[in-house]
C-alpha positions as CSV (number, residue, x, y, z in Angstrom):
1,M,15.9,-1.4,23.2
2,I,19.2,-3.2,22.8
3,L,17.5,-6.1,21.0
4,G,15.7,-3.6,18.7
5,I,19.0,-1.9,17.9
6,F,20.6,-5.3,17.1
7,Y,17.7,-6.1,14.7
8,A,18.1,-2.7,13.0
9,I,21.8,-3.3,12.5
10,I,21.2,-6.8,11.1
11,S,18.7,-5.4,8.6
12,G,21.3,-2.7,7.6
13,L,24.0,-5.3,7.0
14,L,21.6,-7.3,4.8
15,W,20.3,-4.2,2.9
16,G,23.9,-3.2,2.2
17,L,24.0,-6.0,-0.3
18,I,21.7,-4.2,-2.7
19,F,24.5,-1.8,-3.7
20,I,26.5,-4.8,-5.1
21,G,23.8,-6.5,-7.1
22,P,23.6,-3.9,-9.9
23,L,27.4,-4.1,-10.3
24,L,27.3,-7.8,-10.8
25,I,24.7,-7.7,-13.6
26,P,25.1,-4.2,-15.2
27,E,23.6,-5.4,-18.5
28,Y,20.2,-5.9,-16.8
29,P,17.9,-2.8,-16.7
30,G,16.8,-1.6,-13.2
31,I,13.2,-2.6,-13.7
32,F,14.3,-6.2,-14.6
33,Q,16.4,-6.4,-11.4
34,A,13.7,-5.0,-9.2
35,S,11.0,-7.3,-10.7
36,G,13.2,-10.3,-10.4
37,R,14.2,-9.6,-6.8
38,Y,10.6,-9.1,-5.7
39,I,9.3,-12.2,-7.6
40,A,11.8,-14.1,-5.5
41,F,10.7,-12.3,-2.4
42,G,7.1,-13.1,-3.2
43,L,7.7,-16.8,-3.8
44,I,9.7,-17.1,-0.6
45,S,7.0,-15.3,1.4
46,L,4.3,-17.5,-0.2
47,L,6.2,-20.7,0.9
48,L,6.7,-19.4,4.4
49,S,3.2,-18.1,4.7
50,W,1.8,-21.6,5.1
51,Y,3.3,-21.7,8.6
52,D,1.8,-18.3,9.4
53,R,-1.5,-18.7,7.6
54,K,-3.6,-18.3,10.8
55,H,-2.4,-14.8,11.4
56,L,-2.5,-13.9,7.7
57,F,-6.2,-14.8,7.5
58,Q,-6.8,-12.4,10.3
59,L,-5.6,-9.4,8.3
60,L,-8.4,-7.1,7.1
61,L,-8.9,-5.7,3.6
62,Q,-7.5,-2.3,4.6
63,D,-4.4,-4.1,5.9
64,W,-3.8,-5.8,2.5
65,L,-4.4,-2.4,0.8
66,E,-1.8,-0.8,3.1
67,A,0.6,-3.6,2.2
68,I,0.1,-3.0,-1.5
69,K,0.9,0.8,-1.0
70,L,4.0,0.0,1.0
71,V,5.2,-2.6,-1.5
72,I,4.8,-0.2,-4.5
73,A,6.6,2.7,-2.8
74,G,9.1,1.1,-0.5
75,H,10.0,-2.0,-2.5
76,L,9.3,-1.8,-6.3
77,M,9.7,2.0,-6.9
78,Y,12.6,2.4,-4.4
79,Y,14.7,-0.5,-5.8
80,T,13.9,0.3,-9.4
81,C,15.0,3.9,-9.0
82,L,18.1,2.9,-6.9
83,V,19.3,0.5,-9.6
84,G,18.6,3.1,-12.2
85,A,20.7,5.6,-10.2
86,I,23.6,3.2,-9.7
87,Q,23.7,2.3,-13.4
88,R,23.8,6.0,-14.4
89,I,25.9,7.8,-11.8
90,G,27.7,4.9,-10.1
91,V,27.8,3.7,-6.5
92,P,29.6,6.7,-4.9
93,I,27.0,9.4,-5.8
94,S,24.1,7.1,-5.4
95,T,25.3,6.1,-1.9
96,A,25.7,9.8,-1.1
97,I,22.1,10.6,-1.8
98,I,20.7,7.3,-0.4
99,G,22.9,8.0,2.7
100,T,20.7,11.0,3.5
101,L,17.9,8.6,4.6
102,P,18.8,8.8,8.3
103,V,18.6,12.6,8.2
104,M,15.3,12.6,6.2
105,I,13.6,10.1,8.4
106,T,14.8,11.8,11.6
107,I,13.6,15.2,10.4
108,S,10.3,13.7,9.2
109,S,9.7,11.9,12.4
110,Q,9.8,15.2,14.4
111,F,6.7,16.4,12.4
112,F,5.1,12.9,12.5
113,L,5.4,12.8,16.3
114,S,3.5,16.0,16.9
115,D,0.1,14.4,17.2
116,K,1.1,10.8,17.8
117,K,3.1,10.9,21.1
118,N,0.9,8.2,22.6
119,L,2.1,5.8,19.9
120,F,5.8,6.7,19.5
121,G,6.8,8.5,22.7
122,H,8.0,12.0,23.0
123,A,10.0,13.7,20.3
124,L,13.7,14.5,21.1
125,S,14.9,18.0,21.7
126,K,15.8,20.0,18.6
127,K,19.4,20.3,19.9
128,S,19.8,16.5,20.2
129,V,18.4,15.9,16.7
130,L,20.5,18.7,15.2
131,I,23.8,17.3,16.7
132,S,23.0,13.8,15.5
133,I,22.1,15.0,12.0
134,L,25.2,17.2,11.9
135,L,27.5,14.2,12.8
136,I,25.8,12.0,10.3
137,S,25.9,14.6,7.5
138,V,29.5,15.5,8.0
139,G,30.3,11.7,8.0
140,L,28.4,11.3,4.7
141,L,30.2,14.3,3.3
142,C,33.7,12.9,4.2
143,I,32.8,9.5,2.6
144,N,31.6,11.0,-0.6
145,I,34.3,13.6,-1.0
146,S,36.8,10.7,-0.9
147,E,34.7,8.6,-3.3
148,L,34.1,11.4,-5.8
149,R,37.8,12.2,-5.8
150,A,38.6,8.6,-6.8
151,D,35.8,8.5,-9.4
152,C,37.1,9.3,-12.8
153,F,33.9,8.7,-14.8
154,I,32.8,11.5,-17.1
155,Y,29.0,11.7,-17.1
156,N,26.6,12.6,-19.9
157,I,24.7,15.5,-18.5
158,V,21.2,14.0,-19.3
159,E,22.1,10.6,-17.8
160,Y,23.6,12.3,-14.8
161,L,20.5,14.3,-14.1
162,V,18.3,11.3,-14.6
163,G,20.4,9.3,-12.2
164,I,20.3,12.1,-9.6
165,A,16.5,12.2,-10.0
166,F,16.2,8.4,-9.6
167,A,18.3,8.6,-6.4
168,I,16.2,11.4,-4.9
169,I,13.0,9.5,-5.7
170,S,14.4,6.5,-3.9
171,V,15.0,8.5,-0.8
172,L,11.5,10.0,-0.8
173,C,9.9,6.5,-1.4
174,W,11.8,4.9,1.4
175,T,11.3,7.8,3.9
176,W,7.5,7.4,3.3
177,Y,7.7,3.6,3.6
178,A,9.6,3.8,6.9
179,M,7.1,6.1,8.5
180,R,4.0,4.3,7.2
181,N,5.4,0.8,8.0
182,M,6.2,1.7,11.5
183,Y,2.9,3.4,12.0
184,W,1.1,0.2,11.0
185,L,3.2,-2.0,13.3
186,K,2.7,0.3,16.2
187,T,-1.1,0.5,15.7
188,H,-1.4,-3.3,15.2
189,P,0.5,-4.7,18.2
190,N,-1.3,-8.1,18.0
191,N,0.2,-8.8,14.5
192,K,3.7,-10.3,14.4
193,P,6.4,-8.6,12.4
194,I,6.9,-11.9,10.5
195,T,3.2,-11.8,9.5
196,W,3.6,-8.3,8.1
197,A,6.8,-9.3,6.2
198,N,5.0,-12.3,4.6
199,A,2.0,-10.1,3.8
200,Q,4.2,-7.6,1.9
201,G,5.9,-10.4,0.1
202,I,2.6,-12.0,-1.0
203,V,1.2,-8.8,-2.5
204,T,4.6,-8.2,-4.1
205,L,4.3,-11.4,-6.1
206,P,1.5,-10.5,-8.6
207,L,2.7,-6.9,-8.9
208,S,6.2,-8.1,-9.8
209,F,5.0,-10.7,-12.2
210,I,2.8,-8.2,-14.0
211,T,5.7,-5.7,-14.1
212,Y,8.1,-8.3,-15.4
213,F,5.7,-9.5,-18.1
214,M,5.0,-5.9,-19.3
215,I,8.8,-5.1,-19.4
216,C,9.4,-8.3,-21.4
217,I,6.7,-7.2,-23.9
218,Y,8.3,-3.8,-24.1
219,S,11.8,-5.2,-24.6
220,F,10.5,-7.6,-27.3
221,Y,9.2,-4.8,-29.5
222,I,11.5,-1.9,-28.5
223,Q,14.8,-3.5,-27.4
224,N,15.3,-6.6,-29.5
225,E,19.0,-6.9,-28.4
226,F,18.0,-8.0,-24.8
227,T,17.7,-11.8,-24.5
228,L,14.2,-12.7,-23.2
229,P,12.9,-13.7,-20.7
230,L,15.8,-14.0,-18.3
231,G,18.6,-12.0,-20.0
232,P,22.0,-12.9,-21.3
233,R,23.0,-14.7,-18.0
234,P,19.9,-16.5,-16.9
235,I,21.3,-18.9,-14.3
236,F,23.4,-16.2,-12.6
237,F,20.4,-13.8,-12.7
238,I,18.1,-16.3,-11.1
239,V,20.5,-17.3,-8.3
240,L,21.4,-13.6,-7.6
241,M,17.7,-12.7,-7.4
242,I,17.0,-15.5,-5.0
243,I,19.8,-14.5,-2.8
244,I,18.8,-10.8,-2.8
245,G,15.1,-11.7,-2.5
246,F,15.7,-13.8,0.6
247,C,18.5,-11.9,2.3
248,C,17.7,-8.3,1.5
249,S,13.9,-8.5,1.0
250,W,12.5,-11.1,3.3
251,L,15.1,-11.2,6.1
252,G,15.8,-7.5,5.9
253,T,12.1,-6.7,6.1
254,F,11.6,-9.1,9.0
255,F,14.4,-7.7,11.1
256,W,13.4,-4.1,10.3
257,N,9.8,-4.9,11.4
258,E,11.1,-6.4,14.6
259,A,13.2,-3.3,15.3
260,S,10.2,-1.0,14.4
261,R,8.1,-2.7,17.1
262,R,10.7,-2.2,19.8
263,L,12.2,1.3,19.0
264,P,10.9,4.8,18.7
265,I,10.8,6.3,15.3
266,T,13.4,9.0,16.2
267,L,15.9,6.3,16.7
268,M,15.1,4.2,13.6
269,G,16.1,6.9,11.3
270,P,19.8,7.2,12.4
271,L,20.1,3.4,12.6
272,I,19.7,3.3,8.8
273,V,23.3,4.5,8.5
274,F,24.4,0.9,9.0
275,E,23.0,0.2,5.5
276,T,25.4,2.8,4.1
277,I,28.3,1.5,6.2
278,A,27.6,-2.1,5.1
279,G,27.3,-1.0,1.4
280,L,30.7,0.6,1.7
281,I,32.3,-2.4,3.3
282,Y,30.9,-4.7,0.6
283,A,31.9,-2.3,-2.1
284,F,35.5,-2.2,-0.9
285,I,35.5,-6.0,-0.6
286,Y,34.2,-6.2,-4.2
287,R,36.9,-3.7,-5.3
288,K,39.6,-5.6,-3.3
289,S,40.9,-2.3,-2.0
290,W,41.2,-0.5,1.4
291,P,39.2,2.6,2.3
292,S,40.9,5.9,2.6
293,S,41.5,7.6,5.9
294,L,38.8,10.2,5.0
295,I,36.2,7.4,4.6
296,L,37.2,5.8,7.9
297,I,36.7,9.2,9.6
298,G,33.3,9.5,7.9
299,V,32.3,6.0,9.2
300,L,33.3,7.0,12.7
301,L,31.2,10.1,12.5
302,L,28.2,8.1,11.3
303,I,28.5,5.7,14.2
304,S,29.0,8.7,16.6
305,G,25.8,10.3,15.3
306,V,23.9,7.0,16.0
307,L,25.4,6.5,19.4
308,Y,24.6,10.1,20.4
309,I,20.9,9.7,19.5
310,V,20.8,6.3,21.2
311,Y,22.3,7.9,24.4
312,T,19.9,10.8,24.2
313,Q,16.9,8.6,23.6
314,N,17.9,6.4,26.6
315,S,18.3,9.4,28.8
316,C,14.8,10.7,27.9
317,H,13.3,7.3,28.5
318,Q,14.9,7.1,32.0
319,R,13.7,10.7,32.9
320,N,10.1,9.8,31.8
């Protein structure tokens, strides 16, 4: 369990970088950033797949179809909507909504566990889940009250609502992805997490290329001011996409898959708070400022919520 928690924390630290990427290239539309990131992810996976080709060839057609569904929802749609949200309503509000992922996954897992106890273990008591959710929710509230106080932007109401919608769609996409991805890993114990990470990367490549090509055509006829095919800062864009594609997509997916194989789904949800914590740390480093006392209290509450669910899960495991 300790190793699984370590892997989940590492994936959270890597995924926290995705909140900074849109701030570095704000002139690039979200769909361009998402396509560029996953083209890099796909190319990296394609190169690494040579060393794992034996296991990849053992995957069945339904496995590849499952990978396609996971990639569309948990990678392309999630990141496109996240970037769109950040560009419209900023990091604070986007982080507030994305930060509900631990709560969403924990609640969803309780329903998911009802007929799959043989795969995921026993569900936690409602009291344990409620206490953990309460601690995490109050922590997120503290963080975002502080951030929204400091945010002096005046939003266009239409842009604001579109940004909120994008952020909510991101949460729904990744909640579904987390549940389905873990289910596949649990039901295919003979397949390595690295194989599944490479498989998702491989199917991402053609989908990302097609998306990027279509967006370039759209931009050529509709948005003539955008420099094609790589935007106004091509070198920086390529380097950033490679870094995000490798660190956030390939490494992040690999470590998350490793954690998913080792931990129950009721614990994986709360552990996603480390993505929020990492995103905040990177954001304050980017701003060159120190977090307020309210944010520090919020972070402590987030960690407390995770530690409580870990302690409860460990106690249930020892009793059983």
